[in-house]
C-alpha positions in Angstrom: 0.0 0.0 0.0 3.0 2.3 0.3 2.5 5.3 -2.0 -1.2 4.9 -2.3 -3.4 8.0 -2.5 -6.0 8.5 0.2 -8.5 11.1 1.2 -9.2 12.0 4.8 -12.7 12.5 6.2 -13.2 14.0 9.7 -16.3 14.5 11.8 -16.0 16.9 14.7 -18.9 17.1 17.1 -20.0 17.2 20.7 -18.6 13.8 21.5 -15.2 14.4 20.0 -13.5 13.6 16.6 -13.8 10.7 14.2 -11.5 10.3 11.3 -11.2 7.7 8.5 -9.3 7.3 5.2 -11.1 6.9 2.0 -9.8 5.6 -1.3 -10.8 6.2 -4.9 -12.3 3.2 -6.8 -9.7 3.8 -9.4 -6.9 6.2 -10.3 -7.8 9.8 -9.5 -9.4 11.5 -12.5 -9.7 8.3 -14.7 -12.7 6.4 -13.2 -15.8 7.4 -11.3 -15.3 7.5 -7.6 -17.3 5.8 -4.9 -17.0 6.0 -1.1 -14.7 3.1 -0.2 -13.4 3.3 3.3 -9.8 2.1 3.4 -10.3 1.0 7.0 -13.3 -0.7 8.5 -13.3 1.3 11.7 -12.7 5.1 12.2 -10.3 6.3 14.8 -11.8 8.4 17.5 -10.9 11.1 20.0 -13.4 11.5 22.8 -12.4 15.1 23.6 -14.6 17.7 21.9 -12.7 20.4 20.0 -12.6 23.6 22.1 -14.1 26.9 21.1 -12.4 30.3 21.9 -12.9 34.0 21.1 -12.6 33.3 17.3 -14.8 30.2 17.4 -13.7 26.6 16.9 -10.1 26.2 18.0 -8.2 25.2 14.8 -5.0 24.4 16.7 -6.8 22.1 19.2 -8.4 20.3 16.3 -5.1 19.9 14.4 -3.4 18.7 17.6 -5.9 16.0 18.2 -6.0 15.0 14.5 -2.2 14.5 14.1 -1.9 11.2 16.0 -5.2 10.0 14.5 -3.9 10.5 11.0 -0.6 8.8 11.9 -2.5 5.8 13.1 -4.7 5.6 10.0 -1.7 5.8 7.7 0.3 3.2 9.7 -2.6 0.8 9.6 -3.0 1.4 5.8 0.7 0.6 5.2 1.7 4.2 4.3 0.6 6.5 1.6 -0.3 10.2 1.0 -3.4 12.3 1.6 -4.5 14.2 -1.4 -7.7 15.8 -0.1 -9.3 16.5 3.3 -12.9 17.2 4.3 -13.8 18.3 7.8 -17.4 18.4 9.0 -17.6 20.5 12.2 -20.6 21.2 14.5 -20.9 25.0 14.7 -18.8 25.7 11.6 -21.6 28.0 10.1 -21.4 30.4 13.0 -18.1 29.6 14.8 -15.8 28.7 11.8 -13.7 31.9 11.4 -10.5 30.4 12.9 -11.0 27.1 11.2 -11.2 28.8 7.8 -8.2 31.1 8.5 -5.8 28.5 10.0 -6.7 24.9 9.4 -6.1 24.7 5.6 -2.5 25.9 6.0 -1.9 23.6 9.0 -3.1 20.6 6.9 -0.8 21.7 4.1 2.1 22.0 6.4 1.5 18.6 8.1 0.5 16.5 5.1 1.3 18.5 2.0 -2.4 18.5 1.1 -3.8 21.5 -0.8 -7.4 20.5 -1.4 -9.4 21.0 1.8 -13.1 21.4 2.4 -14.4 22.7 5.7 -18.1 22.0 6.1 -20.9 22.5 8.6 -21.9 19.1 10.0 -25.3 19.6 8.5 -23.6 19.7 5.0 -21.6 16.5 5.7 -24.9 14.9 6.9 -26.5 15.9 3.6 -23.6 14.5 1.6 -23.6 11.3 3.6 -27.4 10.9 3.1 -27.9 12.0 -0.5 -24.4 12.5 -2.0 -24.5 15.2 -4.7 -28.2 14.9 -5.7 -30.7 17.8 -5.1 -33.0 17.3 -2.2 -33.5 17.8 1.5 -31.9 16.1 4.5 -33.3 16.6 8.0 -30.9 15.7 10.7 -32.8 15.1 13.9 -31.1 14.3 17.2 -30.7 16.4 20.3 -31.1 19.3 18.0 -32.7 19.6 14.5 -31.6 21.1 11.3 -32.7 20.7 7.7 -30.5 21.3 4.7 -31.8 21.6 1.1 -30.1 22.4 -2.2 -30.8 22.5 -5.9 -27.0 22.3 -6.4 -26.8 26.1 -6.9 -27.2 27.2 -3.3 -28.0 25.9 0.2 -31.2 26.4 2.1 -30.6 26.0 5.8 -33.7 25.7 8.1 -33.7 25.7 11.9 -30.7 24.5 13.9 -31.0 27.5 16.2 -30.6 25.7 19.5 -33.1 24.6 22.1 -34.0 28.1 23.2 -34.8 29.6 19.8 -35.6 26.6 17.7 -34.6 22.9 17.1 -38.4 22.4 16.8 -39.3 18.7 16.8 -35.9 17.6 18.1 -35.1 15.3 20.9 -34.6 18.3 23.2 -37.9 19.7 22.1 -39.8 16.4 22.7 -38.1 16.0 26.1 -39.0 19.5 27.2 -42.6 19.1 26.1 -42.8 15.8 27.9 -41.4 17.3 31.1 -43.8 20.2 30.8 -46.7 17.7 30.7 -45.1 15.9 33.8 -45.0 19.2 35.7 -48.6 20.0 34.7 -49.6 16.7 36.2 -47.6 17.5 39.3 -49.4 20.8 39.7 -52.8 19.4 38.8 -53.2 21.6 35.7 -55.0 20.6 32.5 -52.8 19.0 29.9 -50.8 17.0 32.3 -49.8 13.3 32.0 -49.7 11.0 34.9 -47.6 8.6 32.9 -45.0 11.2 32.0 -45.0 12.4 35.6 -44.2 8.9 36.7 -41.4 8.5 34.1 -39.9 11.9 35.2 -39.9 10.9 38.8 -38.1 7.7 37.9 -35.5 9.6 36.0 -35.0 12.7 38.1 -36.3 11.6 41.6 -39.0 13.0 43.8 -40.3 15.6 44.3 -40.5 17.0 40.9 -40.4 20.5 42.4 -36.6 19.9 42.5 -36.4 19.5 38.7 -35.6 23.1 37.9 -32.6 23.0 40.2 -31.3 19.9 38.5 -32.0 21.2 35.0 -31.4 24.9 34.7 -27.8 25.2 35.8 -26.7 22.3 33.5 -24.4 23.3 30.6 -25.6 20.2 28.8 -29.2 21.1 29.3 -30.3 20.2 25.7 -28.8 16.7 26.1 -30.6 16.2 29.4 -33.9 17.3 27.9 -33.3 15.0 24.9 -32.6 12.1 27.3 -36.3 12.2 28.3 -37.5 11.9 24.7 -37.4 8.1 24.7 -39.6 8.1 27.8 -42.1 10.2 25.8 -41.9 7.6 23.0 -42.5 4.8 25.4 -45.5 6.5 26.9 -46.9 7.2 23.4 -46.4 3.5 22.5 -48.4 2.6 25.6 -51.2 4.9 24.4 -50.8 7.9 26.6 -52.7 10.6 24.7 -50.5 13.5 25.8 -47.3 11.7 24.7 -49.0 10.8 21.4 -49.9 14.5 20.9 -46.4 15.6 21.6 -44.9 13.3 19.0 -47.6 14.3 16.4 -46.6 18.0 17.0 -42.9 17.0 16.7 -43.7 15.3 13.4 -45.4 18.5 12.2 -42.3 20.6 13.1 -40.0 18.2 11.3 -42.2 18.4 8.2 -42.2 22.2 8.5 -38.4 22.2 8.3 -38.3 19.8 5.3 -40.9 21.9 3.4 -39.0 25.1 4.0 -35.7 23.6 2.9 -36.9 21.9 -0.3 -35.8 23.1 -3.8 -38.3 25.5 -5.4 -39.9 23.0 -7.7 -40.4 20.5 -4.9 -39.3 17.6 -7.1 -36.5 16.1 -5.1 -35.4 13.4 -2.7 -35.9 13.7 1.0 -33.9 11.8 3.6 -34.1 11.7 7.4 -31.1 11.0 9.6 -30.1 11.2 13.3 -30.7 9.4 16.5 -34.2 10.7 17.0 -35.5 8.2 14.4 -34.8 5.5 17.0 -38.1 6.5 18.6 -39.7 4.3 16.0 -43.2 4.2 14.6 -44.7 6.5 17.3 -42.8 9.3 15.6 -42.2 8.0 12.1 -45.8 7.1 11.3 -47.2 10.7 11.8 -44.0 12.1 10.2 -44.5 10.0 7.0 -48.1 11.1 6.8 -47.1 14.7 7.1 -44.3 14.4 4.5 -46.6 12.6 2.0 -49.3 15.3 2.4 -47.0 18.3 2.3 -44.3 17.2 -0.2 -46.3 15.3 -2.8 -43.7 15.7 -5.5 -40.7 14.6 -3.3 -39.5 11.0 -3.0 -38.6 9.6 0.4 -35.3 7.7 0.3 -33.2 6.2 3.1 -30.1 8.0 4.1 -27.1 6.2 2.5 -24.7 7.1 5.2 -23.8 9.4 8.2 -21.8 12.7 8.4 -18.5 10.9 8.5 -19.4 9.1 5.3 -20.4 12.5 3.9 -17.0 14.0 4.8 -15.3 11.1 2.9 -17.6 11.6 -0.1 -16.8 15.3 -0.2 -13.1 14.6 0.0 -13.3 12.1 -2.8 -15.2 14.4 -5.1 -12.8 17.3 -4.2 -9.8 15.1 -5.1 -11.4 14.2 -8.5 -12.6 17.7 -9.3 -16.2 16.5 -9.4 -17.5 18.3 -6.3 -21.0 19.7 -7.3 -22.3 20.7 -3.9 -22.6 24.5 -3.6 -19.6 26.3 -2.2 -20.5 28.7 0.6 -18.1 30.6 2.9 -19.9 29.5 6.0 -21.4 26.1 5.0 -18.9 24.5 2.6 -15.6 26.4 2.3 -13.2 24.9 -0.2 -9.5 25.6 -0.9 -7.2 24.2 -3.6 
């Protein structure tokens, strides 16, 4: 394998870094490319990349990445990296330092000139649909939809649990806990089932829940951790939990509709951990999407954001990248 050409895909998120090598299906520029992971398992760093006054800390990312790349190349038997794509959570709003410093750091370390720095929603899109026009809704703790007609991006939501992320895990968990507190108070709209689940998770009395929740820096994740309990209550027939998930499905459909290309004839894919709630969420969501996007075709997501980073790097290496360049969403050098 010595002397082989590879691309590097990187996914940077709240749980740390993941990186993997990708290889072309044939010599660069001579045959179509497909995503072929050179290694079966990505290497990981469990420390999230820090943010500072200029946003995401490029030096911290580069420092973590160096031993990971060394390990990947050693396991591959050597070779060179010809293109890199980094998908980073927060890149759209916190990417100034990454754009200013990371491409030159990668050039110095690996001699690579072709670099793509992407918002994680863009790598989620590329992983799910590749370079086809459409809409991808990434639903987990938060929620964001990305759409493109391959001329420009349309970003919808992803504004965080205080201003948006409607229909997300944090949104569902908060709505479920609100219903639990209504039952605790004896107000209308409460759910005894959700109150019981909240007491099991957070302890009694529920009057202590604000003290447990409000000071937490990871409050969205704590809220999202209650979403599966809402799903279980809905599966058991609790009407309040069922209503919460129907409303969540409506919000997710709102995002998909707003992000779609203008003619509406496109593919729509869903991705993210929230889908694990199963039929209690997916059935009303499918009904909403069928009604509101009649000209769109629902397709399964082909891969995750790390797969998307590899796809972008492969297309960048082959000069076949069609996804729209954007200074905040998909910044390309080389």
